[in-house]
C-alpha positions in Angstrom: -47.5 66.5 -220.9 -50.9 67.4 -219.5 -52.6 66.0 -222.5 -50.9 62.7 -221.9 -52.1 62.5 -218.3 -55.6 63.5 -219.4 -55.6 60.7 -222.1 -54.3 58.1 -219.7 -56.9 59.1 -217.0 -59.7 59.0 -219.6 -58.7 55.5 -220.8 -58.5 54.3 -217.2 -62.0 55.7 -216.5 -63.4 54.0 -219.6 -61.9 50.6 -218.6 -62.9 50.8 -214.9 -66.5 51.9 -215.7 -66.9 49.2 -218.4 -65.6 46.4 -216.3 -67.5 47.4 -213.1 -70.8 47.3 -215.0 -69.8 44.5 -217.4 -69.1 42.0 -214.7 -72.7 42.1 -213.6 -73.9 41.4 -217.1 -71.6 38.5 -217.6 -72.4 37.1 -214.1 -76.2 37.3 -214.7 -76.1 35.5 -218.0 -73.6 32.9 -216.7 -76.0 32.1 -213.8 -79.0 32.1 -216.2 -77.3 29.6 -218.4 -76.3 27.4 -215.5 -79.8 27.5 -214.1 -81.8 26.8 -217.3 -80.0 24.5 -219.7 -81.5 25.3 -223.0 -80.0 25.9 -226.4 -82.5 28.6 -227.1 -81.6 30.5 -223.9 -77.9 30.0 -224.6 -78.2 31.5 -228.1 -80.4 34.4 -227.0 -78.2 35.2 -224.0 -75.1 35.4 -226.2 -76.7 37.9 -228.5 -78.2 40.0 -225.7 -74.9 39.9 -223.7 -72.9 41.2 -226.7 -75.5 44.0 -227.4 -75.5 45.0 -223.7 -71.7 45.0 -223.5 -71.4 47.2 -226.6 -73.9 49.7 -225.1 -71.9 49.6 -221.9 -68.7 50.3 -223.7 -70.3 53.2 -225.6 -71.8 54.6 -222.4 -68.4 54.3 -220.6 -66.8 56.3 -223.5 -69.5 58.9 -223.4 -69.4 59.6 -219.7 -65.6 59.8 -219.6 -65.4 62.7 -222.0 
């Protein structure tokens, strides 16, 4: 039963850490795209946002172990 609680707590920590940091990334690129209307910036921000969110997910998993 203790392993179950450890697993649930670890998953909760991963989700909380990821969304606490991820909301800033999404907010930044949302405001960037609203401020500067350019197709080049839109394409670049999508790619950069995906890469940064993947790194944040990996970081969240790494620090929760």
